[in-house]
C-alpha positions as CSV (number, residue, x, y, z in Angstrom):
1,M,70.4,289.1,-109.3
2,R,68.2,286.2,-110.2
3,N,67.7,287.5,-113.7
4,E,71.5,288.0,-114.1
5,I,72.2,284.3,-113.1
6,L,69.5,283.1,-115.5
7,G,71.0,285.1,-118.3
8,F,74.5,283.8,-117.6
9,F,73.3,280.2,-117.7
10,C,71.5,280.8,-121.0
11,M,74.7,282.2,-122.5
12,V,76.7,279.1,-121.4
13,V,74.2,276.7,-122.9
14,L,74.1,278.7,-126.1
15,F,77.9,278.7,-126.3
16,A,78.1,274.9,-125.8
17,C,75.6,274.3,-128.5
18,K,77.5,276.5,-130.9
19,T,80.7,274.6,-130.0
20,K,79.1,271.3,-130.7
21,E,77.8,272.6,-133.9
22,V,81.3,273.6,-135.0
23,V,82.8,270.2,-134.1
24,Q,80.2,268.4,-136.0
25,Q,80.9,270.6,-139.0
26,V,84.6,269.7,-139.0
27,P,84.9,267.5,-142.1
28,E,86.5,264.1,-142.0
29,S,89.9,264.1,-143.8
30,P,89.4,262.9,-147.4
31,K,90.3,259.3,-148.2
32,P,93.6,259.1,-150.0
33,H,93.4,257.5,-153.4
34,W,95.4,254.4,-152.3
35,V,92.7,253.6,-149.8
36,E,90.0,253.6,-152.6
37,S,92.2,251.9,-155.2
38,R,95.5,250.0,-155.0
39,P,98.2,252.0,-156.8
40,L,100.0,250.7,-159.8
41,N,103.8,251.1,-159.4
42,N,106.4,249.4,-161.5
43,L,109.3,250.8,-159.5
44,D,108.2,249.8,-156.0
45,Y,106.7,246.9,-154.1
46,I,103.6,248.1,-152.3
47,G,102.1,247.1,-149.0
48,I,98.8,248.5,-147.6
49,G,97.3,247.5,-144.3
50,V,94.2,248.3,-142.3
51,A,93.1,247.7,-138.7
52,Q,89.9,248.3,-136.8
53,I,90.1,251.0,-134.2
54,A,88.9,249.6,-130.8
55,P,89.6,250.3,-127.2
56,G,92.7,248.5,-125.8
57,V,94.0,247.6,-129.3
58,N,97.3,248.8,-130.8
59,F,95.7,249.4,-134.1
60,I,98.7,251.3,-135.5
61,E,101.0,248.3,-134.9
62,A,98.3,245.9,-136.3
63,A,97.9,248.0,-139.5
64,K,101.7,248.1,-139.9
65,N,102.0,244.3,-139.6
66,N,99.2,243.9,-142.1
67,A,100.9,246.2,-144.5
68,L,104.2,244.4,-144.3
69,S,102.5,241.1,-144.8
70,D,100.8,242.6,-147.9
71,L,104.2,243.9,-149.0
72,A,105.8,240.4,-148.5
73,S,103.0,238.7,-150.5
74,E,103.5,241.1,-153.4
75,I,107.2,240.5,-153.5
76,K,106.7,236.7,-153.4
77,V,104.1,236.8,-156.2
78,N,106.2,239.1,-158.3
79,L,109.3,237.0,-157.9
80,E,107.5,233.8,-158.7
81,S,106.1,235.2,-161.9
82,N,109.6,236.4,-162.8
83,T,111.0,232.9,-162.2
84,I,108.4,231.3,-164.5
85,Y,109.3,233.8,-167.1
86,S,112.9,233.1,-166.7
87,Q,112.3,229.3,-167.1
88,T,110.3,229.9,-170.2
89,E,113.2,231.9,-171.7
90,R,115.5,229.0,-171.1
91,G,113.4,226.6,-173.2
92,G,111.4,225.0,-170.4
93,V,114.4,223.7,-168.6
94,V,113.7,223.8,-164.8
95,N,116.4,226.1,-163.5
96,E,114.9,228.3,-160.8
97,D,115.9,231.9,-160.6
98,F,117.5,232.7,-157.2
99,R,114.9,235.3,-156.4
100,S,112.1,232.8,-155.9
101,T,113.9,231.2,-153.0
102,I,114.2,234.2,-150.7
103,K,112.1,234.0,-147.6
104,T,109.5,236.8,-148.0
105,S,106.6,235.2,-146.1
106,A,107.3,237.1,-142.9
107,A,107.6,240.9,-142.3
108,A,110.8,240.3,-140.3
109,D,112.5,239.4,-143.6
110,I,111.9,242.8,-145.3
111,E,114.3,245.7,-145.0
112,G,114.5,249.2,-146.5
113,Y,110.8,249.9,-146.7
114,E,109.3,253.4,-146.1
115,M,105.9,254.7,-145.1
116,V,104.2,256.7,-147.8
117,G,101.2,257.7,-145.7
118,S,98.5,256.9,-143.2
119,W,94.8,257.7,-142.9
120,Q,92.1,257.0,-140.3
121,N,88.5,257.7,-139.6
122,S,86.5,256.8,-136.5
123,N,86.5,253.1,-137.3
124,E,89.7,252.3,-139.2
125,Y,93.4,253.1,-139.5
126,W,95.2,252.6,-142.8
127,V,98.9,252.7,-143.6
128,Y,100.8,252.6,-146.9
129,Y,104.4,251.2,-147.3
130,R,106.6,250.9,-150.3
131,L,109.9,249.3,-151.1
132,S,112.2,250.0,-154.0
133,K,112.4,247.0,-156.3
134,S,115.8,247.7,-157.4
135,E,117.2,248.3,-154.0
136,Y,115.5,245.1,-152.7
137,L,116.8,242.9,-155.5
138,A,120.3,244.4,-155.0
139,K,120.2,243.4,-151.4
140,V,118.8,240.0,-152.3
141,E,121.7,239.5,-154.7
142,E,124.2,240.7,-152.1
143,K,122.9,238.1,-149.6
144,R,123.1,235.4,-152.3
145,Q,126.7,236.3,-153.1
146,N,127.6,236.3,-149.4
147,A,125.9,232.9,-149.0
148,K,127.8,231.6,-152.0
149,K,131.1,232.9,-150.7
150,S,130.5,231.4,-147.2
151,S,129.6,228.0,-148.7
152,L,132.7,228.0,-151.0
153,T,134.9,228.8,-148.0
154,H,133.4,225.8,-146.1
155,L,133.9,223.7,-149.2
156,V,137.6,224.5,-149.4
157,N,138.0,223.8,-145.7
158,A,136.3,220.4,-146.2
159,K,138.7,219.5,-149.0
160,E,141.7,220.5,-146.9
161,N,140.5,218.5,-143.9
162,Q,139.9,215.6,-146.3
163,E,143.4,215.7,-147.6
164,R,144.8,215.8,-144.1
165,G,142.8,212.7,-143.2
166,D,140.6,214.4,-140.8
167,I,137.4,212.9,-142.2
168,R,135.1,213.8,-139.4
169,L,136.0,217.5,-139.6
170,A,135.7,217.3,-143.4
171,I,132.2,215.9,-143.3
172,L,131.2,218.6,-140.8
173,S,132.6,221.3,-143.2
174,Y,130.6,219.8,-146.0
175,F,127.5,220.1,-143.8
176,D,128.4,223.8,-143.2
177,A,128.7,224.3,-146.9
178,F,125.2,223.0,-147.4
179,S,123.8,225.1,-144.5
180,A,125.3,228.3,-145.9
181,I,123.0,228.1,-148.9
182,Q,120.0,226.5,-147.3
183,A,117.8,229.6,-148.1
184,Y,118.3,229.0,-151.8
185,S,117.0,226.2,-154.1
186,P,119.6,223.6,-155.3
187,S,119.5,225.1,-158.8
188,S,119.9,228.8,-157.9
189,I,123.7,229.2,-157.3
190,E,126.2,228.3,-160.0
191,V,130.0,228.2,-159.8
192,V,132.7,227.4,-162.4
193,E,134.4,224.0,-161.9
194,N,137.0,222.8,-164.3
195,G,135.9,225.4,-166.9
196,S,132.2,224.5,-166.7
197,L,129.2,225.9,-164.9
198,I,127.9,223.6,-162.2
199,F,125.4,224.2,-159.4
200,L,127.1,224.7,-156.1
201,D,124.7,222.2,-154.4
202,N,125.7,219.6,-156.9
203,L,129.4,220.3,-156.4
204,I,129.1,219.8,-152.6
205,Y,127.2,216.5,-153.2
206,A,129.9,215.3,-155.7
207,N,132.7,216.0,-153.3
208,I,131.2,214.4,-150.3
209,Q,130.2,211.4,-152.3
210,Q,133.7,211.1,-153.6
211,L,134.9,211.1,-150.0
212,F,132.6,208.2,-149.1
213,S,133.5,206.3,-152.2
214,S,137.2,206.5,-151.2
215,M,136.6,205.0,-147.7
216,S,137.2,201.3,-147.2
217,F,136.5,198.8,-144.4
218,I,139.3,196.2,-143.8
219,P,138.7,193.5,-141.2
220,A,141.7,193.3,-138.9
221,N,140.9,189.8,-137.5
222,N,139.3,186.8,-139.2
223,A,136.2,186.1,-137.1
224,T,134.3,184.1,-139.7
225,S,132.2,181.9,-137.3
226,L,130.4,181.9,-134.0
227,S,130.5,178.6,-132.2
228,F,130.6,177.1,-128.8
229,E,134.3,177.6,-128.8
230,N,133.9,181.4,-128.6
231,R,130.5,181.2,-126.8
232,F,128.7,182.5,-129.9
233,A,130.1,186.0,-129.5
234,E,133.1,187.7,-131.0
235,H,134.7,191.1,-131.3
236,V,135.5,191.9,-134.9
237,L,138.0,194.8,-135.5
238,I,137.5,196.7,-138.7
239,D,140.0,199.2,-139.9
240,I,138.4,202.3,-141.4
241,M,140.6,203.6,-144.1
242,Y,140.7,206.7,-146.4
243,K,143.4,206.6,-149.0
244,G,145.7,204.5,-146.8
245,K,145.0,206.5,-143.6
246,S,143.0,205.3,-140.7
247,V,139.9,207.3,-139.9
248,N,139.4,207.8,-136.2
249,E,136.6,209.1,-134.0
250,L,133.9,208.7,-136.6
251,P,130.4,207.4,-135.6
252,F,128.9,204.4,-137.4
253,V,125.6,202.5,-137.1
254,Q,125.8,198.8,-136.4
255,Q,122.5,197.3,-137.6
256,Y,121.4,193.8,-137.1
257,F,118.1,191.9,-136.6
258,N,116.8,190.0,-133.6
259,E,113.5,188.4,-132.9
260,Y,112.0,191.8,-132.4
261,G,113.2,193.5,-135.6
262,P,116.1,195.8,-136.5
263,V,118.5,196.9,-133.8
264,N,120.7,200.0,-134.4
265,Q,123.7,200.8,-132.2
266,T,126.1,203.6,-132.6
267,I,129.8,202.7,-132.4
268,F,132.9,204.9,-132.9
269,S,136.2,204.2,-134.6
270,N,138.9,204.6,-131.9
271,E,142.0,206.7,-132.0
272,R,143.7,204.2,-134.2
273,G,140.9,204.0,-136.7
274,F,139.6,200.7,-135.6
275,L,135.9,199.9,-135.3
276,D,135.1,197.3,-132.6
277,V,132.0,195.4,-133.8
278,F,130.6,193.0,-131.2
279,V,128.7,190.2,-132.7
280,K,126.6,187.9,-130.6
281,V,123.7,185.6,-131.5
282,K,120.7,184.7,-129.4
283,S,119.6,181.8,-131.4
284,L,121.2,179.0,-133.5
285,Q,118.4,179.1,-136.0
286,P,119.9,181.5,-138.6
287,K,123.1,179.9,-139.9
288,R,124.5,183.2,-140.8
289,V,124.2,186.6,-139.2
290,K,124.7,189.9,-140.9
291,H,125.7,193.2,-139.4
292,D,125.5,196.2,-141.6
293,I,128.0,199.0,-140.8
294,Y,127.5,202.5,-142.1
295,L,128.1,206.2,-141.2
296,D,125.8,207.5,-138.5
297,F,124.7,210.8,-140.0
298,D,122.3,211.5,-137.1
299,K,125.1,211.4,-134.6
300,L,127.3,213.6,-136.9
301,I,124.6,216.2,-137.2
302,G,123.7,216.1,-133.6
303,T,121.5,218.9,-132.2
304,R,122.4,221.6,-134.6
305,E,119.8,224.3,-135.4
306,D,119.9,223.2,-139.0
307,A,119.5,219.5,-138.1
308,A,116.2,219.0,-139.9
309,F,117.6,220.6,-143.1
310,L,120.8,218.6,-143.1
311,K,119.0,215.3,-142.5
312,Q,116.9,216.0,-145.5
313,K,120.1,216.8,-147.5
314,V,122.1,213.7,-146.5
315,S,119.1,211.4,-147.2
316,K,120.2,211.6,-150.8
317,I,123.8,210.6,-150.1
318,I,124.9,207.0,-150.4
319,P,127.1,206.5,-147.2
320,S,130.1,204.2,-146.9
321,R,128.7,200.8,-146.0
322,Y,130.1,197.4,-145.0
323,S,128.3,194.1,-144.5
324,L,129.9,191.8,-141.9
325,E,128.6,188.3,-142.3
326,V,129.5,185.5,-139.8
327,E,128.6,181.9,-139.9
328,V,126.8,180.3,-136.9
329,I,128.1,176.8,-136.2
330,S,125.8,174.7,-134.0
331,P,127.5,172.6,-131.3
332,S,127.4,168.9,-131.6
333,L,126.3,167.0,-128.5
334,F,126.5,163.3,-127.5
335,I,124.0,162.3,-124.7
336,S,124.5,159.3,-122.5
337,S,122.2,158.4,-119.6
338,G,121.8,155.8,-116.9
339,E,118.3,156.3,-115.6
340,Q,117.4,153.8,-112.8
341,S,114.7,153.0,-110.3
342,F,115.8,151.2,-107.1
343,G,119.2,150.4,-108.8
344,K,117.7,148.9,-112.0
345,S,117.4,150.5,-115.4
346,T,114.1,152.1,-116.2
347,G,114.4,151.3,-119.9
348,N,112.7,154.5,-121.2
349,D,115.4,157.2,-120.5
350,A,112.6,159.9,-119.8
351,L,115.0,162.6,-118.7
352,K,117.3,162.1,-121.7
353,S,114.3,162.4,-124.1
354,I,113.4,165.8,-122.6
355,V,117.0,167.1,-122.8
356,L,117.4,165.8,-126.4
357,S,114.0,167.2,-127.6
358,E,114.6,170.7,-126.0
359,L,118.1,171.1,-127.2
360,A,117.2,170.0,-130.7
361,K,114.6,172.7,-130.8
362,E,117.4,175.2,-130.1
363,G,119.4,174.0,-133.1
364,V,122.0,171.9,-131.1
365,V,123.2,169.0,-133.3
366,I,122.6,165.6,-131.4
367,V,125.2,163.0,-132.6
368,D,125.2,159.2,-132.1
369,N,128.8,158.8,-131.0
370,T,131.5,160.7,-129.1
371,R,133.8,161.1,-132.1
372,K,131.5,163.6,-133.7
373,A,130.8,165.5,-130.5
374,D,132.0,168.9,-129.2
375,L,130.3,168.3,-125.9
376,L,129.4,165.3,-123.8
377,L,126.3,165.2,-121.7
378,D,125.7,162.5,-119.1
379,I,122.6,161.9,-117.1
380,K,122.4,159.7,-114.0
381,S,119.3,159.1,-112.0
382,D,117.9,156.7,-109.4
383,T,115.1,156.3,-106.8
384,K,115.2,155.4,-103.2
385,L,112.5,154.4,-100.7
386,Q,111.9,157.3,-98.3
387,S,109.0,156.0,-96.1
388,K,106.2,153.5,-96.2
389,D,103.1,152.8,-94.0
390,D,99.8,151.0,-94.4
391,N,98.4,153.8,-96.6
392,F,101.2,155.5,-98.6
393,T,104.7,154.9,-100.0
394,A,107.2,157.9,-100.5
395,V,110.0,157.5,-103.0
396,G,112.8,160.1,-103.6
397,L,114.4,160.6,-107.0
398,S,117.9,162.1,-107.3
399,Y,119.5,162.9,-110.6
400,S,122.6,164.6,-112.0
401,I,123.5,166.1,-115.3
402,I,127.2,166.8,-116.3
403,I,128.3,168.5,-119.4
404,T,132.0,168.4,-120.4
405,E,134.0,169.6,-123.4
406,K,135.3,166.6,-125.1
407,E,138.7,167.9,-126.0
408,S,139.6,169.8,-122.9
409,K,137.6,167.6,-120.4
410,K,136.5,170.9,-118.8
411,T,133.2,170.7,-117.0
412,V,130.7,173.1,-118.5
413,L,127.8,172.3,-116.2
414,Y,127.2,170.2,-113.1
415,M,123.7,169.7,-111.9
416,D,122.8,167.7,-108.8
417,E,119.0,167.7,-108.2
418,G,116.7,166.0,-105.7
419,P,115.5,164.1,-104.0
420,V,112.2,164.7,-105.9
421,K,109.5,163.1,-103.9
422,G,106.8,160.8,-105.3
423,V,104.0,159.4,-103.3
424,S,101.6,156.6,-104.1
425,L,100.2,153.3,-102.8
426,D,103.2,151.2,-103.8
427,E,106.9,151.7,-104.5
428,S,106.7,151.3,-108.3
429,R,103.9,153.8,-108.7
430,A,105.6,156.2,-106.3
431,A,108.8,156.0,-108.4
432,E,106.8,156.8,-111.5
433,K,105.4,159.8,-109.7
434,A,108.8,161.0,-108.7
435,Y,110.1,160.7,-112.3
436,E,107.0,162.7,-113.6
437,K,107.7,165.5,-111.1
438,A,111.4,165.4,-112.1
439,E,110.6,165.7,-115.8
440,S,108.4,168.7,-115.1
441,Q,111.1,170.3,-113.0
442,L,113.7,169.6,-115.7
443,K,111.6,171.3,-118.4
444,R,110.8,174.4,-116.2
445,V,114.1,175.0,-114.5
446,G,116.8,172.6,-115.5
447,M,116.7,173.2,-119.2
448,T,117.3,176.9,-118.7
449,K,120.6,176.1,-116.9
450,I,121.6,173.6,-119.6
451,K,120.9,175.9,-122.5
452,S,122.7,178.7,-120.8
453,A,125.7,176.5,-120.3
454,I,125.8,175.3,-123.9
455,L,124.6,178.4,-125.8
456,D,125.6,181.1,-123.3
457,F,122.4,183.0,-124.4
C-alpha cells in the first residue's frame, strides 16, 4: 500500500512538471507590424496607443484614450499642413482653411473611428484605431455648414429686431450669430453679400457697427451747470434714439472720475427710452465734470456660457458713446462778523479768518460786498465772565454763525455754540484762551457743518 501511494505521488508530480513545461512552451502571439512600425495610410487617420499592464489599472481604457489622443494629434497636424498649402496656393494671402479651426485636441471631439486591432504581452497592451479621412472631412464640412446656417438665421433675426426698434433683442441676436460660428476662425466662412464674397464674421461686425452708428443721444433737459442753486447735483435725462425711435431697457455704463479714480455705474434706459444720468460733484476744484455714457456690453452678455468668447469679440466694436459735460459754478459768499470780548470789538476777527480760509480752500468764492454774493454768512461772538477767585478767572465765549440765501432770505445754516470756557489768571488772558479753544472747535467740528450747508457734499 505504501508503495502504491508513493507511486501515485510521483505520477502527480511528473504530470505537473509536464503541464508547466507545456505552458512555458506556448509562444507569445507575434507583434503586429503596426506595433513595430507606424503604418502609412493616405486614406485614413491613424491612432495607436499603449498602456502598461498593472494590477488595479484599467489598461484597456488607458490605451484607448492614448490611441484617440494620437488620432486627434494626427488630424490636427494634417489639417494644419493642408491649411498652409491652401494659403500658399492663394498667393500668400492669409485666409485660413476652415479645417484648421475644428477642435481636435480632445478624444471627445472625434466620431466615426474604428478599431483595427489590439495586442498585448505580459507588460503592455496596444490598440490601433483608424478614421476615414473622407468621412471625417465630410462631417467637418457638414458641421461648418450647420454653424453657418445657424449664424445666418440669428443674423436675419437681428436685422428684423433692429427694424422693429427692439435694439436690445437685436444686439443679443448678433451675439448669437457670433456664437454659432465660434469654433471657426474669422476668415473660414464666406457668404455672398450684394453679389460679393464676404466673411460671415465681418458681415456680423459690419451690421452691429451700423446699428451703433445709427444710435443717438439727445438731452431732454438742459442741465448745463451745477451750482448752489441745485445743490451741485442734477438729474439729466437723455433720450436714446435709433432712427427716430426711443430705445428702451438697454444697459449703459456711466463713467466719471472722483478722487479715487474712475467710477463705473450701470444705468438702464426706461420704458420710454430715457436714460436718467445723475450728476453730482464732491468738490468745486474741477470747473467742469464729464460723464461718459456708453453701452454696457458686460451687462448685455451676462453669465452666458460663451461670455468669455463674446467679450473678446465685442472688444473690437466701437460702441455708441456720449460725453455729458457740466460746468461747476462756485458759490459766492460774503462774510460779515462782529467778534467781541466783554462787549467790545476784538479787532482781529479770528473766527472769520478761519471760515474764510477753509471755504476758500474748497473753492468757494469770497466776495467783498453783498451785491456779488449768492450767500451771506454772519458771525457773532462775545465773552462773559463766568467766575473769578484769588487764583483763576473763568471766561465763557459764545458764538453764532448764520448763513442765508441772499435772494430768498432763506436760512441755510444756524449755529449757536458755547459757552466755550477759557481759564487764566486774568479776564483778558482767559478770554484769549476761550477764543483759542473756539477756533480749534470751529476747525474740527463747525467747518464740517458749514461746508455741508453750502456745498451739500
